[in-house]
All heavy atoms as an XYZ file, in Angstrom:
891
protein
N     -20.404     10.959     60.460
C     -19.235     11.434     59.765
C     -19.623     11.822     58.339
O     -20.377     11.121     57.695
C     -18.182     10.344     59.691
C     -17.515     10.076     60.990
S     -16.196     11.204     61.052
C     -15.018     10.389     61.936
N     -19.008     12.854     57.915
C     -19.268     13.323     56.567
C     -18.244     12.786     55.578
O     -17.239     12.182     55.948
N     -18.538     13.001     54.348
C     -17.651     12.558     53.279
C     -16.549     13.594     53.109
O     -16.815     14.797     53.081
C     -18.474     12.459     51.998
C     -17.918     11.555     50.973
C     -18.912     11.487     49.821
C     -18.638     10.303     48.962
N     -19.517     10.258     47.807
N     -15.312     13.128     52.970
C     -14.204     14.061     52.755
C     -14.199     14.480     51.290
O     -14.314     13.661     50.398
C     -12.866     13.407     53.112
C     -12.684     13.176     54.579
C     -11.302     12.679     54.865
C     -11.106     12.453     56.343
N      -9.763     11.991     56.643
N     -14.051     15.758     51.057
C     -14.017     16.286     49.701
C     -12.809     17.176     49.530
O     -12.369     17.839     50.462
C     -15.265     17.120     49.418
C     -16.522     16.338     49.478
C     -17.685     17.234     49.132
N     -18.921     16.493     49.258
C     -20.110     17.034     49.282
N     -20.217     18.341     49.184
N     -21.171     16.305     49.400
N     -12.319     17.185     48.329
C     -11.244     18.116     48.018
C     -11.826     19.508     47.862
O     -13.005     19.673     47.590
C     -10.556     17.712     46.719
C      -9.806     16.432     46.827
C      -9.082     16.164     45.545
N      -8.265     14.985     45.711
C      -7.219     14.718     44.977
N      -6.864     15.537     44.024
N      -6.529     13.638     45.186
N     -10.980     20.473     47.963
C     -11.437     21.852     47.842
C     -11.973     22.098     46.434
O     -12.949     22.824     46.254
C     -10.282     22.831     48.174
C     -10.701     24.264     47.928
C      -9.833     22.652     49.605
N     -11.359     21.463     45.423
C     -11.809     21.666     44.044
C     -13.227     21.151     43.835
O     -13.991     21.686     43.044
C     -10.882     20.954     43.048
C      -9.479     21.496     42.976
C      -8.548     20.801     43.954
O      -8.819     19.653     44.337
O      -7.568     21.419     44.359
N     -13.589     20.071     44.555
C     -14.897     19.449     44.381
C     -15.938     19.936     45.382
O     -17.086     19.533     45.330
C     -14.775     17.929     44.506
C     -13.882     17.359     43.428
O     -13.738     17.943     42.369
N     -13.265     16.233     43.702
N     -15.557     20.775     46.301
C     -16.472     21.246     47.342
C     -17.495     22.198     46.750
O     -17.295     22.806     45.701
C     -15.693     21.923     48.451
N     -18.594     22.347     47.464
C     -19.620     23.285     47.035
C     -19.080     24.705     47.137
O     -18.541     25.100     48.174
C     -20.870     23.163     47.924
C     -21.566     21.830     47.730
O     -21.483     21.308     46.605
O     -22.185     21.334     48.700
N     -19.253     25.499     46.103
C     -18.745     26.877     46.163
C     -19.466     27.721     47.207
O     -18.881     28.648     47.753
C     -18.983     27.436     44.763
C     -19.641     26.381     43.968
C     -19.783     25.169     44.804
N     -20.726     27.408     47.507
C     -21.459     28.201     48.489
C     -20.881     28.031     49.883
O     -20.887     28.951     50.692
C     -22.938     27.795     48.490
C     -23.621     28.091     47.189
C     -24.471     26.930     46.727
O     -24.648     25.953     47.466
O     -24.955     27.005     45.596
N     -20.369     26.820     50.181
C     -19.855     26.575     51.525
C     -18.495     27.239     51.739
O     -18.113     27.488     52.865
C     -19.757     25.074     51.784
O     -18.807     24.508     50.909
N     -17.771     27.519     50.683
C     -16.432     28.092     50.824
C     -16.440     29.620     50.804
O     -15.536     30.252     51.318
C     -15.512     27.562     49.738
C     -15.237     26.059     49.790
C     -14.391     25.655     48.603
C     -14.543     25.680     51.089
N     -17.397     30.211     50.128
C     -17.494     31.667     50.138
C     -16.913     32.299     48.887
O     -16.683     31.658     47.868
N     -16.633     33.602     48.964
C     -16.149     34.383     47.833
C     -14.753     33.985     47.395
O     -14.429     34.024     46.210
C     -16.158     35.875     48.177
C     -17.574     36.434     48.278
O     -18.466     35.850     47.632
O     -17.755     37.435     48.990
N     -13.927     33.614     48.347
C     -12.550     33.232     48.011
C     -12.540     31.986     47.117
O     -11.766     31.901     46.170
C     -11.764     32.955     49.293
C     -10.271     32.804     49.051
C      -9.506     32.687     50.355
O      -9.711     33.541     51.245
O      -8.724     31.744     50.455
N     -13.405     31.048     47.395
C     -13.497     29.832     46.583
C     -13.997     30.166     45.184
O     -13.529     29.597     44.191
C     -14.408     28.810     47.248
N     -14.952     31.085     45.092
C     -15.448     31.495     43.772
C     -14.329     32.109     42.956
O     -14.198     31.831     41.758
C     -16.584     32.523     43.917
C     -17.878     31.895     44.381
O     -18.010     30.654     44.239
O     -18.741     32.632     44.888
N     -13.541     32.924     43.613
C     -12.419     33.578     42.947
C     -11.402     32.535     42.463
O     -10.923     32.612     41.336
C     -11.772     34.571     43.907
C     -11.185     35.754     43.184
O     -11.367     35.898     41.984
N     -10.479     36.597     43.917
N     -11.085     31.560     43.322
C     -10.133     30.511     42.952
C     -10.674     29.652     41.811
O      -9.942     29.300     40.878
C      -9.808     29.618     44.157
C      -8.940     30.312     45.192
O      -8.326     31.360     44.847
O      -8.877     29.815     46.336
N     -11.949     29.308     41.887
C     -12.561     28.490     40.829
C     -12.544     29.246     39.509
O     -12.263     28.662     38.450
C     -13.982     28.104     41.220
N     -12.829     30.528     39.552
C     -12.807     31.343     38.344
C     -11.399     31.393     37.752
O     -11.220     31.241     36.542
C     -13.317     32.754     38.669
C     -13.299     33.672     37.490
N     -14.149     33.509     36.419
C     -12.517     34.752     37.210
C     -13.894     34.450     35.531
N     -12.911     35.233     35.990
N     -10.394     31.598     38.618
C      -9.002     31.628     38.155
C      -8.601     30.291     37.542
O      -7.926     30.235     36.517
C      -8.060     31.964     39.312
C      -8.088     33.404     39.731
C      -7.123     33.645     40.882
C      -7.182     35.066     41.398
N      -6.290     35.263     42.533
N      -9.021     29.194     38.187
C      -8.684     27.859     37.707
C      -9.318     27.600     36.328
O      -8.663     27.105     35.419
C      -9.157     26.809     38.713
C      -8.637     25.428     38.405
C      -9.017     24.374     39.438
N      -8.983     24.835     40.811
C     -10.067     25.078     41.562
N     -11.268     24.880     41.064
N      -9.954     25.500     42.804
N     -10.599     27.965     36.191
C     -11.268     27.782     34.896
C     -10.601     28.624     33.815
O     -10.414     28.168     32.683
C     -12.739     28.148     35.013
C     -13.575     27.070     35.665
C     -15.050     27.346     35.463
N     -15.476     28.620     36.032
C     -15.929     28.788     37.277
N     -16.017     27.756     38.084
N     -16.297     29.975     37.703
N     -10.221     29.843     34.175
C      -9.568     30.733     33.214
C      -8.209     30.167     32.802
O      -7.842     30.159     31.622
C      -9.406     32.122     33.843
C      -8.953     33.175     32.890
C      -8.951     34.542     33.576
C      -8.511     35.622     32.622
N      -8.477     36.927     33.264
N      -7.458     29.656     33.771
C      -6.140     29.060     33.492
C      -6.280     27.821     32.621
O      -5.522     27.622     31.656
C      -5.442     28.711     34.805
C      -4.046     28.157     34.621
C      -3.342     27.996     35.970
N      -2.075     27.350     35.791
C      -1.880     26.037     35.875
N      -2.875     25.236     36.157
N      -0.684     25.526     35.687
N      -7.269     26.961     32.936
C      -7.485     25.748     32.140
C      -7.900     26.089     30.709
O      -7.461     25.449     29.756
C      -8.535     24.859     32.807
C      -8.022     24.165     34.042
C      -9.110     23.402     34.776
O     -10.275     23.406     34.311
O      -8.792     22.807     35.808
N      -8.719     27.106     30.544
C      -9.128     27.539     29.213
C      -7.937     28.065     28.422
O      -7.787     27.777     27.223
C     -10.213     28.607     29.314
N      -7.072     28.823     29.089
C      -5.868     29.348     28.432
C      -4.936     28.207     28.015
O      -4.393     28.210     26.909
C      -5.154     30.331     29.365
C      -3.874     30.922     28.796
C      -4.110     31.810     27.587
O      -5.223     32.320     27.403
O      -3.156     31.975     26.806
N      -4.746     27.234     28.908
C      -3.907     26.082     28.567
C      -4.489     25.303     27.391
O      -3.757     24.897     26.477
C      -3.749     25.147     29.775
C      -2.773     25.585     30.847
C      -2.845     24.645     32.041
C      -1.360     25.630     30.298
N      -5.779     25.120     27.390
C      -6.439     24.409     26.292
C      -6.247     25.149     24.974
O      -5.968     24.544     23.940
C      -7.933     24.244     26.603
C      -8.690     23.457     25.557
C      -8.269     22.009     25.498
O      -7.834     21.435     26.485
N      -8.381     21.423     24.326
N      -6.382     26.461     25.010
C      -6.185     27.269     23.805
C      -4.753     27.143     23.299
O      -4.511     26.999     22.106
C      -6.506     28.737     24.090
C      -6.467     29.616     22.837
C      -6.533     31.092     23.186
N      -5.409     31.542     23.998
C      -4.165     31.779     23.519
N      -3.903     31.594     22.257
N      -3.217     32.204     24.323
N      -3.771     27.177     24.220
C      -2.369     27.055     23.834
C      -2.076     25.678     23.230
O      -1.332     25.572     22.248
C      -1.466     27.315     25.034
C      -1.419     28.756     25.468
C      -0.607     28.957     26.735
O      -0.218     28.000     27.402
N      -0.363     30.220     27.081
N      -2.645     24.638     23.808
C      -2.433     23.283     23.279
C      -3.017     23.169     21.872
O      -2.376     22.630     20.961
C      -3.057     22.230     24.230
C      -3.141     20.866     23.572
C      -2.259     22.143     25.513
N      -4.208     23.689     21.657
C      -4.828     23.642     20.332
C      -4.014     24.433     19.306
O      -3.834     24.011     18.166
C      -6.257     24.168     20.402
C      -7.196     23.207     21.100
C      -8.578     23.802     21.286
O      -8.830     24.943     20.839
O      -9.418     23.108     21.902
N      -3.506     25.587     19.723
C      -2.682     26.406     18.823
C      -1.395     25.674     18.454
O      -0.993     25.649     17.294
C      -2.365     27.744     19.493
C      -1.559     28.682     18.624
C      -1.259     29.994     19.335
O      -2.021     30.372     20.243
O      -0.249     30.620     18.973
N      -0.752     25.062     19.443
C       0.464     24.299     19.198
C       0.184     23.143     18.233
O       0.946     22.902     17.296
C       1.021     23.751     20.519
C       2.253     22.894     20.329
C       3.510     23.468     20.260
C       2.145     21.521     20.194
C       4.631     22.695     20.069
C       3.264     20.721     20.006
C       4.503     21.316     19.946
O       5.625     20.546     19.746
N      -0.900     22.458     18.463
C      -1.259     21.329     17.615
C      -1.480     21.781     16.180
O      -1.021     21.134     15.243
C      -2.529     20.639     18.154
O      -2.280     20.229     19.495
C      -2.900     19.438     17.327
N      -2.180     22.874     15.992
C      -2.433     23.384     14.640
C      -1.153     23.784     13.924
O      -1.002     23.550     12.732
C      -3.366     24.590     14.702
C      -4.776     24.275     14.246
C      -5.609     25.505     14.211
N      -5.915     25.730     15.596
C      -5.919     26.853     16.306
N      -5.746     27.860     15.831
N      -6.123     26.979     17.561
N      -0.204     24.409     14.651
C       1.003     24.914     13.989
C       2.047     23.824     13.752
O       2.749     23.864     12.752
C       1.646     26.047     14.816
O       1.940     25.564     16.124
C       0.735     27.248     14.883
N       2.154     22.838     14.651
C       3.238     21.871     14.546
C       2.852     20.535     13.916
O       3.713     19.796     13.478
C       3.846     21.608     15.935
C       4.639     22.778     16.425
N       4.059     23.843     17.063
C       5.959     23.049     16.351
C       4.990     24.722     17.372
N       6.159     24.274     16.958
N       1.591     20.237     13.888
C       1.149     18.980     13.287
C       0.457     19.267     11.975
O      -0.052     20.348     11.740
C       0.166     18.254     14.201
C       0.793     17.740     15.464
C      -0.221     16.943     16.237
N       0.335     16.503     17.513
C      -0.355     15.856     18.422
N      -1.621     15.573     18.195
N       0.197     15.490     19.539
N       0.440     18.257     11.129
C      -0.278     18.382      9.868
C      -1.769     18.236     10.093
O      -2.236     18.123     11.227
N      -2.514     18.219      9.025
C      -3.964     18.061      9.178
C      -4.305     16.665      9.712
O      -3.543     15.714      9.527
C      -4.491     18.240      7.754
C      -3.336     17.936      6.882
C      -2.111     18.338      7.640
N      -5.418     16.574     10.376
C      -5.841     15.275     10.901
C      -6.179     14.351      9.740
O      -6.345     14.786      8.602
C      -7.054     15.439     11.808
O      -8.183     15.804     11.042
N      -6.261     13.071     10.023
C      -6.579     12.104      8.979
C      -7.951     12.367      8.375
O      -8.140     12.205      7.161
C      -6.519     10.681      9.542
C      -5.128     10.193      9.934
C      -5.212      8.804     10.535
C      -4.208     10.181      8.741
N      -8.891     12.793      9.198
C     -10.217     13.106      8.673
C     -10.162     14.283      7.702
O     -10.783     14.252      6.638
C     -11.170     13.447      9.821
C     -11.698     12.265     10.609
C     -12.500     12.756     11.809
C     -12.565     11.394      9.749
N      -9.412     15.315      8.062
C      -9.301     16.481      7.183
C      -8.589     16.113      5.889
O      -8.999     16.534      4.802
C      -8.564     17.604      7.898
C      -9.323     18.197      9.062
C      -8.466     19.101      9.923
O      -7.235     19.154      9.725
O      -9.030     19.754     10.818
N      -7.508     15.324      5.989
C      -6.776     14.923      4.790
C      -7.649     14.067      3.887
O      -7.645     14.219      2.658
C      -5.508     14.160      5.186
N      -8.423     13.166      4.474
C      -9.311     12.302      3.696
C     -10.391     13.123      3.011
O     -10.720     12.892      1.849
C      -9.928     11.256      4.625
C     -10.963     10.382      4.010
C     -10.343      9.380      3.099
N     -11.385      8.490      2.615
C     -11.170      7.500      1.837
N      -9.950      7.222      1.452
N     -12.147      6.750      1.430
N     -10.935     14.099      3.720
C     -11.983     14.941      3.142
C     -11.437     15.739      1.961
O     -12.108     15.862      0.927
C     -12.550     15.879      4.201
N     -10.218     16.252      2.093
C      -9.608     17.003      0.986
C      -9.386     16.114     -0.224
O      -9.669     16.498     -1.358
C      -8.262     17.589      1.417
C      -8.348     18.934      2.045
C      -6.965     19.494      2.297
C      -7.032     20.759      3.100
N      -5.701     21.273      3.440
N      -8.853     14.906      0.003
C      -8.579     14.016     -1.129
C      -9.878     13.563     -1.796
O      -9.943     13.458     -3.021
C      -7.763     12.806     -0.678
O      -8.515     11.979      0.187
N     -10.927     13.323     -1.006
C     -12.221     12.941     -1.577
C     -12.790     14.087     -2.409
O     -13.322     13.864     -3.486
C     -13.201     12.559     -0.461
C     -12.940     11.212      0.145
C     -13.180     10.083     -0.815
O     -14.179     10.121     -1.575
O     -12.353      9.163     -0.845
N     -12.659     15.301     -1.900
C     -13.162     16.462     -2.624
C     -12.427     16.621     -3.953
O     -13.036     16.863     -4.986
C     -12.985     17.709     -1.761
C     -13.535     18.967     -2.364
C     -13.334     20.153     -1.448
O     -13.705     20.054     -0.262
O     -12.797     21.170     -1.919
N     -11.103     16.450     -3.912
C     -10.300     16.570     -5.128
C     -10.651     15.468     -6.123
O     -10.792     15.699     -7.319
C      -8.812     16.502     -4.769
C      -7.901     16.717     -5.948
C      -6.456     16.679     -5.519
C      -5.547     16.877     -6.706
N      -4.145     16.749     -6.339
N     -10.831     14.246     -5.609
C     -11.157     13.115     -6.476
C     -12.523     13.314     -7.121
O     -12.704     13.058     -8.308
C     -11.144     11.812     -5.683
C     -11.293     10.567     -6.556
C     -11.262      9.302     -5.735
N     -12.311      9.231     -4.759
C     -13.567      8.859     -5.019
N     -13.918      8.551     -6.238
N     -14.452      8.804     -4.050
N     -13.492     13.809     -6.351
C     -14.823     14.053     -6.900
C     -14.771     15.122     -7.982
O     -15.452     15.026     -8.995
C     -15.786     14.463     -5.797
C     -16.241     13.307     -4.953
C     -17.215     13.751     -3.900
C     -17.630     12.594     -3.020
N     -18.564     13.022     -1.971
N     -13.946     16.134     -7.755
C     -13.817     17.205     -8.731
C     -13.203     16.662    -10.032
O     -13.636     16.996    -11.129
C     -12.945     18.327     -8.173
C     -12.990     19.601     -8.992
C     -12.107     20.668     -8.403
C     -12.649     21.152     -7.077
N     -11.854     22.239     -6.506
N     -12.191     15.799     -9.911
C     -11.547     15.218    -11.088
C     -12.487     14.287    -11.835
O     -12.528     14.281    -13.064
C     -10.278     14.449    -10.690
C      -9.178     15.378    -10.207
O      -9.265     16.589    -10.472
O      -8.231     14.881     -9.560
N     -13.242     13.475    -11.113
C     -14.144     12.536    -11.777
C     -15.338     13.248    -12.386
O     -15.918     12.752    -13.343
C     -14.638     11.447    -10.800
O     -15.267     12.073     -9.702
C     -13.492     10.581    -10.337
N     -15.710     14.390    -11.838
C     -16.825     15.135    -12.408
C     -16.460     15.695    -13.783
O     -17.306     15.791    -14.664
C     -17.242     16.268    -11.469
N     -15.207     16.020    -13.975
C     -14.764     16.565    -15.253
C     -14.707     15.501    -16.337
O     -15.039     15.754    -17.479
C     -13.387     17.214    -15.094
C     -13.395     18.437    -14.201
C     -12.002     18.942    -13.904
O     -11.042     18.356    -14.419
O     -11.884     19.911    -13.153
N     -14.271     14.308    -15.991
C     -14.085     13.255    -16.982
C     -14.796     11.984    -16.515
O     -14.415     11.378    -15.524
C     -12.585     12.965    -17.140
C     -12.272     11.933    -18.188
C     -10.776     11.729    -18.310
O     -10.046     12.718    -18.329
O     -10.370     10.566    -18.387
N     -15.826     11.563    -17.244
C     -16.532     10.349    -16.819
C     -15.663      9.111    -17.034
O     -14.895      9.037    -17.986
C     -17.771     10.315    -17.719
C     -17.380     11.101    -18.918
C     -16.397     12.139    -18.439
N     -15.803      8.161    -16.149
C     -15.032      6.928    -16.284
C     -15.684      6.060    -17.349
O     -16.901      5.873    -17.369
C     -14.983      6.167    -14.954
O     -16.319      5.925    -14.527
C     -14.245      6.971    -13.902
N     -14.865      5.526    -18.236
C     -15.350      4.713    -19.339
C     -14.804      3.314    -19.160
O     -13.589      3.112    -19.078
C     -14.894      5.295    -20.696
C     -15.364      4.431    -21.839
C     -15.406      6.714    -20.852
N     -15.693      2.355    -19.076
C     -15.260      0.972    -18.921
C     -14.763      0.434    -20.252
O     -13.730     -0.210    -20.330
C     -16.416      0.120    -18.371
C     -16.795      0.618    -16.986
C     -16.032     -1.345    -18.342
C     -18.019     -0.032    -16.423
N     -15.486      0.722    -21.316
C     -15.044      0.298    -22.634
C     -15.507      1.318    -23.650
O     -16.517      1.975    -23.487
C     -15.538     -1.108    -22.962
C     -17.034     -1.265    -22.918
C     -17.818     -1.297    -21.823
C     -17.902     -1.393    -24.039
N     -19.124     -1.441    -22.173
C     -19.203     -1.513    -23.528
C     -17.707     -1.429    -25.401
C     -20.301     -1.655    -24.346
C     -18.806     -1.568    -26.220
C     -20.085     -1.688    -25.686
N     -14.730      1.437    -24.697
C     -15.012      2.410    -25.738
C     -15.940      1.773    -26.759
O     -15.534      0.896    -27.524
C     -13.707      2.867    -26.390
C     -13.910      4.011    -27.369
O     -15.033      4.561    -27.412
O     -12.946      4.348    -28.081
N     -17.171      2.191    -26.773
C     -18.181      1.586    -27.636
C     -17.817      1.735    -29.111
O     -17.909      0.771    -29.883
C     -19.544      2.224    -27.356
C     -20.649      1.626    -28.150
N     -21.034      2.114    -29.365
C     -21.438      0.551    -27.885
C     -22.027      1.383    -29.831
N     -22.298      0.418    -28.949
N     -17.413      2.909    -29.524
C     -17.115      3.154    -30.931
C     -15.960      2.278    -31.405
O     -16.001      1.701    -32.500
C     -16.786      4.627    -31.143
N     -14.923      2.135    -30.595
C     -13.768      1.341    -30.995
C     -14.097     -0.152    -31.026
O     -13.751     -0.862    -31.965
C     -12.618      1.586    -30.031
C     -11.349      0.816    -30.415
C     -10.397      0.695    -29.287
N     -11.060     -0.096    -28.229
C     -10.601     -0.268    -27.015
N      -9.497      0.305    -26.661
N     -11.245     -0.974    -26.128
N     -14.791     -0.621    -29.991
C     -15.054     -2.054    -29.897
C     -16.107     -2.533    -30.885
O     -16.098     -3.690    -31.287
C     -15.466     -2.417    -28.478
C     -14.317     -2.251    -27.506
O     -13.159     -2.218    -27.966
O     -14.568     -2.151    -26.292
N     -17.018     -1.683    -31.278
C     -18.069     -2.083    -32.207
C     -17.717     -1.771    -33.662
O     -18.462     -2.135    -34.558
C     -19.381     -1.388    -31.852
C     -19.851     -1.746    -30.460
S     -19.933     -3.498    -30.221
C     -21.650     -3.772    -30.403
N     -16.606     -1.131    -33.896
C     -16.210     -0.794    -35.263
C     -15.845     -2.056    -36.034
O     -15.318     -3.021    -35.505
C     -15.030      0.169    -35.235
N     -16.147     -2.034    -37.336
C     -15.889     -3.201    -38.183
C     -14.459     -3.186    -38.698
O     -13.820     -4.227    -38.804
C     -16.894     -3.223    -39.363
C     -16.603     -4.371    -40.290
C     -18.311     -3.295    -38.840
N     -13.947     -2.037    -39.008
C     -12.629     -1.930    -39.636
C     -11.508     -2.464    -38.771
O     -11.373     -2.135    -37.622
N     -10.708     -3.364    -39.326
C      -9.544     -3.872    -38.643
C      -9.840     -4.999    -37.676
O      -8.925     -5.596    -37.118
N     -11.090     -5.362    -37.480
C     -11.456     -6.385    -36.510
C     -11.773     -7.723    -37.170
O     -11.752     -8.746    -36.516
C     -12.689     -5.934    -35.703
C     -12.406     -4.894    -34.687
C     -11.738     -5.533    -33.539
N     -11.417     -4.580    -32.494
C     -11.341     -4.906    -31.237
N     -11.568     -6.128    -30.856
N     -11.013     -4.016    -30.355
N     -12.132     -7.725    -38.409
C     -12.523     -8.968    -39.072
C     -11.293     -9.770    -39.491
O     -10.241     -9.223    -39.798
C     -13.378     -8.668    -40.302
C     -14.717     -8.004    -40.002
C     -15.421     -7.682    -41.309
C     -15.581     -8.889    -39.136
N     -11.484    -11.091    -39.535
C     -10.401    -11.978    -39.969
C     -10.373    -12.028    -41.493
O     -11.435    -12.055    -42.130
C     -10.699    -13.394    -39.458
C      -9.811    -13.860    -38.375
S     -10.098    -15.583    -38.034
C     -11.637    -15.520    -37.193
N      -9.211    -12.079    -42.038
C      -9.156    -12.274    -43.485
C      -9.272    -13.775    -43.783
O      -9.233    -14.615    -42.898
C      -7.898    -11.650    -44.081
C      -6.620    -12.231    -43.522
O      -6.693    -13.012    -42.567
O      -5.543    -11.894    -44.052
N      -9.433    -14.117    -45.041
C      -9.692    -15.507    -45.452
C      -8.543    -16.442    -45.091
O      -8.752    -17.587    -44.702
C      -9.963    -15.538    -46.967
C     -10.539    -16.831    -47.485
C     -11.904    -17.142    -46.889
O     -12.664    -16.225    -46.562
O     -12.186    -18.343    -46.731
N      -7.326    -15.950    -45.168
C      -6.139    -16.774    -44.867
C      -6.134    -17.208    -43.391
O      -5.925    -18.385    -43.082
C      -4.880    -15.974    -45.209
C      -3.596    -16.712    -45.027
C      -2.422    -15.819    -45.420
C      -1.116    -16.492    -45.147
N       0.014    -15.612    -45.416
N      -6.386    -16.273    -42.499
C      -6.424    -16.594    -41.066
C      -7.572    -17.553    -40.742
O      -7.432    -18.474    -39.942
C      -6.580    -15.320    -40.224
C      -5.317    -14.479    -40.206
O      -4.231    -15.044    -40.426
O      -5.427    -13.252    -39.961
N      -8.699    -17.355    -41.414
C      -9.862    -18.210    -41.190
C      -9.552    -19.652    -41.563
O      -9.851    -20.576    -40.806
C     -11.036    -17.667    -41.999
C     -12.322    -18.382    -41.776
C     -13.437    -17.657    -42.554
N     -14.552    -18.539    -42.703
C     -14.704    -19.429    -43.675
N     -13.809    -19.531    -44.636
N     -15.768    -20.201    -43.722
N      -8.947    -19.864    -42.712
C      -8.597    -21.229    -43.159
C      -7.579    -21.872    -42.214
O      -7.681    -23.062    -41.900
C      -8.034    -21.186    -44.570
C      -9.102    -21.008    -45.617
C      -8.558    -21.287    -47.005
N      -9.566    -20.910    -47.984
C      -9.347    -20.124    -49.018
N      -8.137    -19.651    -49.234
N     -10.315    -19.834    -49.853
N      -6.619    -21.095    -41.771
C      -5.599    -21.631    -40.866
C      -6.225    -22.106    -39.553
O      -5.918    -23.186    -39.051
C      -4.534    -20.563    -40.581
C      -3.389    -21.057    -39.706
C      -2.366    -19.966    -39.430
N      -2.945    -18.743    -38.895
C      -3.291    -18.553    -37.611
N      -3.139    -19.520    -36.743
N      -3.797    -17.406    -37.213
N      -7.138    -21.326    -38.993
C      -7.777    -21.703    -37.733
C      -8.636    -22.954    -37.916
O      -8.654    -23.840    -37.057
C      -8.605    -20.517    -37.187
C      -7.650    -19.413    -36.718
C      -9.513    -20.941    -36.047
C      -8.330    -18.138    -36.306
N      -9.330    -23.052    -39.034
C     -10.155    -24.242    -39.291
C      -9.270    -25.485    -39.419
O      -9.590    -26.548    -38.870
C     -11.024    -24.038    -40.552
C     -12.095    -22.977    -40.256
C     -11.659    -25.348    -40.994
C     -12.898    -22.561    -41.466
N      -8.143    -25.376    -40.097
C      -7.226    -26.523    -40.235
C      -6.672    -26.945    -38.881
O      -6.572    -28.133    -38.591
C      -6.075    -26.175    -41.188
C      -6.453    -26.102    -42.646
C      -6.966    -27.442    -43.179
O      -6.558    -28.510    -42.733
N      -7.896    -27.359    -44.128
N      -6.329    -25.965    -38.042
C      -5.818    -26.280    -36.705
C      -6.875    -26.997    -35.865
O      -6.569    -27.927    -35.116
C      -5.366    -25.010    -35.976
C      -4.109    -24.419    -36.578
O      -3.406    -25.130    -37.328
O      -3.826    -23.222    -36.292
N      -8.123    -26.589    -35.998
C      -9.182    -27.220    -35.217
C      -9.475    -28.639    -35.698
O      -9.875    -29.495    -34.915
C     -10.451    -26.380    -35.232
O     -10.969    -26.311    -36.547
N      -9.266    -28.932    -36.977
C      -9.437    -30.300    -37.491
C      -8.398    -31.223    -36.869
O      -8.688    -32.383    -36.570
C      -9.321    -30.339    -39.007
C     -10.529    -29.792    -39.718
C     -10.361    -29.867    -41.215
C     -11.553    -29.251    -41.939
N     -11.347    -29.258    -43.383
N      -7.210    -30.720    -36.662
C      -6.156    -31.516    -36.042
C      -6.494    -31.880    -34.600
O      -6.066    -32.916    -34.095
N      -7.272    -31.084    -33.917
C      -7.664    -31.389    -32.546
C      -8.540    -32.634    -32.480
O      -8.412    -33.448    -31.569
C      -8.410    -30.203    -31.923
C      -7.584    -28.963    -31.625
C      -8.487    -27.841    -31.134
C      -6.516    -29.264    -30.593
N      -9.425    -32.807    -33.463
C     -10.290    -33.983    -33.423
C      -9.475    -35.262    -33.643
O      -9.824    -36.323    -33.140
C     -11.406    -33.874    -34.466
O     -10.852    -33.865    -35.774
N      -8.368    -35.196    -34.393
C      -7.510    -36.364    -34.580
C      -6.831    -36.757    -33.267
O      -6.736    -37.934    -32.939
C      -6.429    -36.083    -35.626
C      -7.011    -35.912    -37.032
O      -8.170    -36.330    -37.223
O      -6.307    -35.346    -37.895
N      -6.379    -35.755    -32.530
C      -5.643    -36.053    -31.303
C      -6.545    -36.403    -30.123
O      -6.205    -37.229    -29.290
C      -4.782    -34.854    -30.908
C      -3.546    -34.729    -31.770
C      -2.698    -33.594    -31.295
N      -3.127    -32.406    -32.054
C      -2.714    -31.177    -31.830
N      -1.872    -30.942    -30.857
N      -3.128    -30.191    -32.564
N      -7.696    -35.767    -30.040
C      -8.550    -35.949    -28.869
C      -9.821    -36.723    -29.162
O     -10.695    -36.827    -28.327
C      -8.905    -34.579    -28.264
C      -7.714    -33.815    -27.800
C      -7.298    -32.693    -28.493
C      -7.017    -34.232    -26.680
C      -6.183    -31.980    -28.042
C      -5.912    -33.520    -26.251
C      -5.488    -32.405    -26.936
N      -9.956    -37.272    -30.340
C     -11.169    -38.021    -30.685
C     -11.211    -39.373    -30.007
O     -10.282    -39.787    -29.288
N     -12.303    -40.083    -30.246
C     -12.458    -41.405    -29.640
C     -11.453    -42.372    -30.269
O     -11.048    -42.231    -31.418
C     -13.881    -41.899    -29.881
N     -11.085    -43.364    -29.508
C     -10.119    -44.331    -30.028
C     -10.788    -45.234    -31.072
O     -11.973    -45.527    -30.994
C      -9.549    -45.169    -28.883
O     -10.602    -45.943    -28.312
N     -10.006    -45.633    -32.071
C     -10.561    -46.429    -33.172
C     -10.640    -47.899    -32.782
O     -11.512    -48.633    -33.230
C      -9.691    -46.265    -34.415
C      -9.745    -44.849    -34.928
C      -8.871    -44.673    -36.131
C      -8.910    -43.211    -36.551
N      -8.021    -42.917    -37.631
N      -9.738    -48.354    -31.954
C      -9.712    -49.762    -31.595
C     -10.720    -50.129    -30.517
O     -11.114    -51.263    -30.370
N     -11.195    -49.175    -29.765
C     -12.156    -49.426    -28.737
C     -11.584    -50.051    -27.480
O     -12.318    -50.473    -26.595
N     -10.260    -50.171    -27.363
C      -9.716    -50.805    -26.187
C      -9.267    -49.824    -25.152
O      -9.019    -48.761    -25.177
C      -8.563    -51.729    -26.457
O      -7.778    -51.390    -27.551
């Protein structure tokens, strides 16, 4: 006994010219349907996630290329003007720190 096969899966040589014609029509119809599905997808759906991601990455790279990212401003942070403490603030901080040793120092009684 032989294996049962569908006409679509049969050898084209065993079926003859009519099978070749049908197979050709079927392939042509499937190609047309595939083209229509792709066209519908392109017109009715937005870009794929990969395409959207690629566009946003390209835009981000273009923006970052124009302006370098700065973690800290060297000129501002290293400038002397406006950053130093005046004498009044210095004395106040020293007095406050002396009070800490009174509150948190070792006990005088030793108990």
